[in-house]
Structure formats: C-alpha cells, structure tokens
PLY file of the C-alpha trace (Angstrom):
ply
format ascii 1.0
element vertex 180
property float x
property float y
property float z
element edge 179
property int vertex1
property int vertex2
end_header
-184.36 -7.66 -63.99
-186.04 -4.28 -63.76
-188.06 -3.16 -66.75
-186.40 -0.20 -68.49
-188.45 1.86 -70.93
-186.76 4.37 -73.22
-189.13 6.81 -74.96
-188.88 8.06 -78.52
-187.36 11.54 -78.80
-189.93 13.80 -80.46
-187.18 16.44 -80.93
-184.99 14.05 -82.92
-187.99 12.92 -84.97
-188.92 16.55 -85.77
-185.33 17.21 -86.89
-185.45 14.12 -89.14
-188.76 15.35 -90.57
-187.28 18.80 -91.19
-184.36 17.19 -93.05
-186.80 15.14 -95.13
-188.76 18.28 -96.06
-185.60 20.17 -97.07
-184.32 17.31 -99.23
-187.81 16.83 -100.66
-187.95 20.48 -101.71
-184.46 20.28 -103.25
-185.45 17.09 -105.05
-188.54 18.81 -106.42
-186.40 21.68 -107.70
-184.08 19.14 -109.37
-187.11 17.61 -111.13
-188.71 20.91 -112.19
-185.61 22.76 -113.36
-182.55 20.47 -113.67
-180.66 22.90 -115.94
-180.22 25.30 -112.99
-178.20 22.67 -111.12
-175.69 21.70 -113.81
-172.16 21.81 -112.39
-168.76 20.22 -113.08
-169.85 17.35 -110.84
-173.34 16.87 -112.29
-173.36 17.79 -115.98
-176.36 15.81 -117.18
-179.86 17.30 -116.73
-181.30 13.78 -116.98
-179.11 12.57 -114.12
-180.12 15.61 -112.05
-183.82 14.96 -112.76
-183.48 11.26 -111.84
-181.64 12.26 -108.64
-184.50 14.63 -107.86
-187.12 11.93 -108.37
-185.17 9.54 -106.11
-184.85 12.28 -103.49
-188.58 13.07 -103.57
-189.51 9.37 -103.28
-187.07 8.69 -100.45
-188.05 11.85 -98.56
-191.72 11.06 -99.05
-191.30 7.65 -97.46
-189.08 9.09 -94.70
-191.61 11.88 -94.11
-194.53 9.47 -93.79
-192.52 7.31 -91.40
-191.46 10.40 -89.40
-195.04 11.65 -89.09
-196.19 8.22 -87.94
-193.41 8.10 -85.33
-194.12 11.65 -84.20
-197.64 10.64 -83.17
-196.62 7.16 -81.98
-197.01 6.91 -78.21
-195.41 3.46 -78.06
-192.23 3.22 -76.00
-189.16 3.35 -78.26
-187.24 0.54 -76.58
-188.04 -1.73 -73.65
-185.50 -3.93 -71.89
-186.91 -6.50 -69.46
-186.59 -10.13 -68.38
-188.05 -11.34 -71.72
-185.68 -9.44 -73.98
-185.47 -6.24 -76.00
-188.68 -4.79 -77.45
-187.61 -2.57 -80.32
-189.76 0.19 -81.83
-186.89 2.49 -82.88
-186.88 2.34 -86.68
-188.64 1.18 -89.84
-187.10 -2.27 -89.61
-188.02 -2.92 -85.96
-189.44 -6.37 -85.21
-190.79 -5.92 -81.68
-189.65 -8.34 -78.97
-186.26 -9.98 -79.47
-186.02 -12.72 -76.82
-182.88 -13.02 -74.70
-182.93 -16.76 -75.37
-182.46 -16.05 -79.09
-179.70 -13.41 -78.79
-176.17 -14.76 -79.19
-174.21 -11.52 -79.52
-174.51 -7.73 -79.67
-171.94 -5.82 -81.73
-171.47 -2.13 -82.44
-171.15 -0.90 -86.03
-170.54 2.61 -87.31
-171.13 4.11 -90.74
-169.74 7.63 -90.95
-171.02 9.30 -87.76
-173.98 6.96 -87.17
-173.52 4.15 -84.67
-175.91 1.23 -84.32
-176.09 -2.08 -82.53
-176.26 -5.36 -84.44
-178.28 -8.06 -82.69
-177.21 -11.57 -83.66
-179.66 -14.40 -82.97
-179.80 -18.15 -83.30
-183.25 -17.93 -84.91
-183.26 -15.20 -87.58
-186.24 -16.65 -89.50
-188.46 -16.22 -86.43
-188.08 -12.44 -86.75
-188.24 -12.33 -90.56
-191.54 -14.24 -90.45
-193.15 -11.52 -88.28
-192.90 -8.69 -90.79
-194.44 -7.66 -94.10
-192.87 -7.68 -97.55
-191.17 -4.25 -97.52
-189.90 -4.57 -93.96
-188.63 -8.08 -94.78
-186.63 -6.63 -97.71
-185.07 -4.05 -95.36
-184.14 -6.78 -92.89
-182.67 -9.02 -95.60
-180.57 -6.09 -96.87
-179.26 -5.64 -93.30
-178.47 -9.35 -93.12
-176.57 -9.25 -96.41
-174.48 -6.25 -95.29
-173.87 -7.08 -91.61
-174.57 -10.78 -91.10
-177.73 -10.13 -89.09
-181.10 -8.65 -89.96
-181.64 -7.03 -86.56
-180.24 -3.64 -85.62
-181.02 -0.95 -83.07
-180.08 2.71 -83.23
-180.53 5.52 -80.73
-181.31 8.07 -83.48
-184.98 8.27 -82.48
-184.53 7.62 -78.75
-184.17 9.92 -75.75
-181.00 8.07 -74.82
-177.27 8.33 -75.42
-175.85 5.65 -77.74
-172.96 4.68 -75.42
-175.40 4.26 -72.51
-177.70 2.17 -74.73
-174.79 -0.03 -75.83
-173.69 -0.55 -72.22
-177.26 -1.29 -71.06
-177.95 -3.90 -73.75
-174.57 -5.64 -73.53
-174.71 -5.78 -69.71
-178.29 -7.09 -69.83
-177.30 -9.79 -72.33
-174.32 -10.82 -70.18
-176.61 -11.15 -67.12
-178.96 -13.36 -69.13
-176.07 -15.50 -70.39
-174.83 -15.95 -66.80
-178.27 -17.22 -65.77
-178.28 -19.84 -68.54
-174.67 -20.92 -69.15
-175.62 -24.06 -71.11
-177.40 -22.33 -73.99
0 1
1 2
2 3
3 4
4 5
5 6
6 7
7 8
8 9
9 10
10 11
11 12
12 13
13 14
14 15
15 16
16 17
17 18
18 19
19 20
20 21
21 22
22 23
23 24
24 25
25 26
26 27
27 28
28 29
29 30
30 31
31 32
32 33
33 34
34 35
35 36
36 37
37 38
38 39
39 40
40 41
41 42
42 43
43 44
44 45
45 46
46 47
47 48
48 49
49 50
50 51
51 52
52 53
53 54
54 55
55 56
56 57
57 58
58 59
59 60
60 61
61 62
62 63
63 64
64 65
65 66
66 67
67 68
68 69
69 70
70 71
71 72
72 73
73 74
74 75
75 76
76 77
77 78
78 79
79 80
80 81
81 82
82 83
83 84
84 85
85 86
86 87
87 88
88 89
89 90
90 91
91 92
92 93
93 94
94 95
95 96
96 97
97 98
98 99
99 100
100 101
101 102
102 103
103 104
104 105
105 106
106 107
107 108
108 109
109 110
110 111
111 112
112 113
113 114
114 115
115 116
116 117
117 118
118 119
119 120
120 121
121 122
122 123
123 124
124 125
125 126
126 127
127 128
128 129
129 130
130 131
131 132
132 133
133 134
134 135
135 136
136 137
137 138
138 139
139 140
140 141
141 142
142 143
143 144
144 145
145 146
146 147
147 148
148 149
149 150
150 151
151 152
152 153
153 154
154 155
155 156
156 157
157 158
158 159
159 160
160 161
161 162
162 163
163 164
164 165
165 166
166 167
167 168
168 169
169 170
170 171
171 172
172 173
173 174
174 175
175 176
176 177
177 178
178 179
C-alpha cells in the first residue's frame, strides 16, 4: 500500500480561528452588558451573562487549539500499511492500526460529516491520551458507540474522497487477512 499523506488546511484553520474570535467577542459583550441583548427569546440577563461566559470559555479553548494547529507542521492524516495516523482534531489518538479496525461508518450532524472508526480494542486508544482528551473520547463513545472519529474539517481534502479512501483501504486490509 502506498503511503498517502493529507496535510492540514491552514485556510480552514484560519476560518475556524476567525469564528472563535467573533464568538469570543460576542460572548464578552454578553458578559459585560447583558441588558443590551434581552429579547423575546432570551429575557434573563443572568442567562445571557452565563451564555457569554460559556462562549468565552469555549472560544478560548477553540482559539488555543486553532493557534496550535495553525503552527503545527505535522501531517493531518496519514494512510499507510500500518493504519490511519490521525492528527485532525482535538480528540485524535495518532496511529489506529488496521488490525484493530472492524468498521468505518459515516455520521452527519447538521452539515458536518465525520467518519466513525470502530475497533476491537478501544481501551488501547483511550490509554494513550490524557484526562481531558479521554473525556472527549468517552463522550464520543457514549454518543456513537466508538471513541474514534475523523473529520475533514481541518484537512486539505474533500470528505467524500476521504471516506472512499479510508473505506477502500480498510477493505483491502480485510481481504489480506480474511480470518481476523
């Protein structure tokens, strides 16, 4: 199998950072002056202030992650004879071995598509990560039945092409080892 390396898209990361800054500024305005944002939908200044604090915290974390990814020269995703090496998002675990992968499914929430990677050894990947990343992975597992997911949001690659590449690569690996 040829090694395929898909780089991170600096343009997409900059757009994500821009979104984080805009929501961070709006959140700050909600915190500073919640009375200005009272509407039929949001009538409580306390609720508006709490929403602002949550927005600032979330955008702060997203901004830090975005800045780190912007200057990250690591390849976003590598597909080779060993498996899939994922560096696409905050919950990435690195190399996911073909021998562990049992299935790849597509999931969509609103307009965002992502790939769910099912394995026969989930604890192996949970044991690799720190506390916060582990919590993210466990939340994924609770919602989707697997802790591992890959998105093309930060990659220079079309989602449909990524889906086809990974599913075809998995099928080739399964054909090599039919008695798994």
